[in-house]
C-alpha positions as CSV (number, residue, x, y, z in Angstrom):
1,X,12.0,-7.6,8.9
2,X,9.9,-9.2,6.1
3,X,7.1,-6.7,6.5
4,X,9.5,-3.8,6.6
5,X,11.2,-5.0,3.4
6,X,7.8,-5.5,1.7
7,X,6.6,-2.0,2.8
8,X,9.7,-0.4,1.4
9,X,9.3,-2.3,-1.9
10,X,5.7,-1.1,-2.2
11,X,6.8,2.5,-1.6
12,X,9.6,2.1,-4.1
13,X,7.2,0.5,-6.7
14,X,4.7,3.2,-6.2
15,X,7.3,5.9,-6.6
16,X,8.4,4.3,-9.9
17,X,4.8,4.1,-11.0
18,X,4.3,7.8,-10.4
19,X,7.6,8.6,-12.1
20,X,6.7,6.4,-15.1
21,X,3.2,7.8,-15.6
22,X,3.8,11.5,-14.7
23,X,7.6,12.0,-14.7
24,X,7.4,13.1,-11.0
25,X,9.6,11.6,-8.3
26,X,7.6,11.5,-5.1
27,X,10.5,10.6,-2.8
28,X,12.6,13.4,-4.4
29,X,9.7,15.9,-4.0
30,X,9.3,15.0,-0.3
31,X,13.0,14.9,0.6
32,X,14.5,17.7,-1.4
33,X,15.2,16.4,-4.9
34,X,16.7,13.3,-6.3
35,X,20.3,14.5,-5.5
36,X,19.6,15.4,-1.8
37,X,21.4,13.3,0.7
38,X,18.1,12.2,2.4
39,X,16.6,11.1,-0.9
40,X,19.7,9.1,-1.7
41,X,19.5,7.4,1.7
42,X,15.9,6.5,1.0
43,X,16.8,5.1,-2.4
44,X,19.6,3.0,-0.9
45,X,17.3,1.6,1.9
46,X,14.7,0.6,-0.7
47,X,17.4,-1.0,-2.8
48,X,18.7,-3.0,0.3
49,X,15.1,-4.1,0.9
50,X,14.9,-5.3,-2.7
51,X,18.1,-7.3,-2.2
52,X,16.8,-8.8,1.0
53,X,13.5,-9.8,-0.7
54,X,15.4,-12.3,-2.8
55,X,15.1,-14.6,0.3
56,X,11.3,-14.6,-0.3
57,X,11.8,-16.9,-3.4
58,X,12.5,-19.9,-1.2
59,X,9.3,-19.3,0.7
60,X,7.2,-18.9,-2.4
61,X,8.5,-22.1,-4.0
62,X,7.6,-24.1,-0.8
63,X,4.0,-23.2,-0.9
């Protein structure tokens, strides 16, 4: 689960990087636009991964 959440966060971060630099939404381009149902599902899954990743803070502090 941790690796999946991390991979989704990386994908989301790269999408924001591309959007910030070039104004182009990679996820939207692949899945039919920002308003398509599939794109919105991807955005929600990435957001859930981000929420789940809050649990990583306890592990980082322990090291």
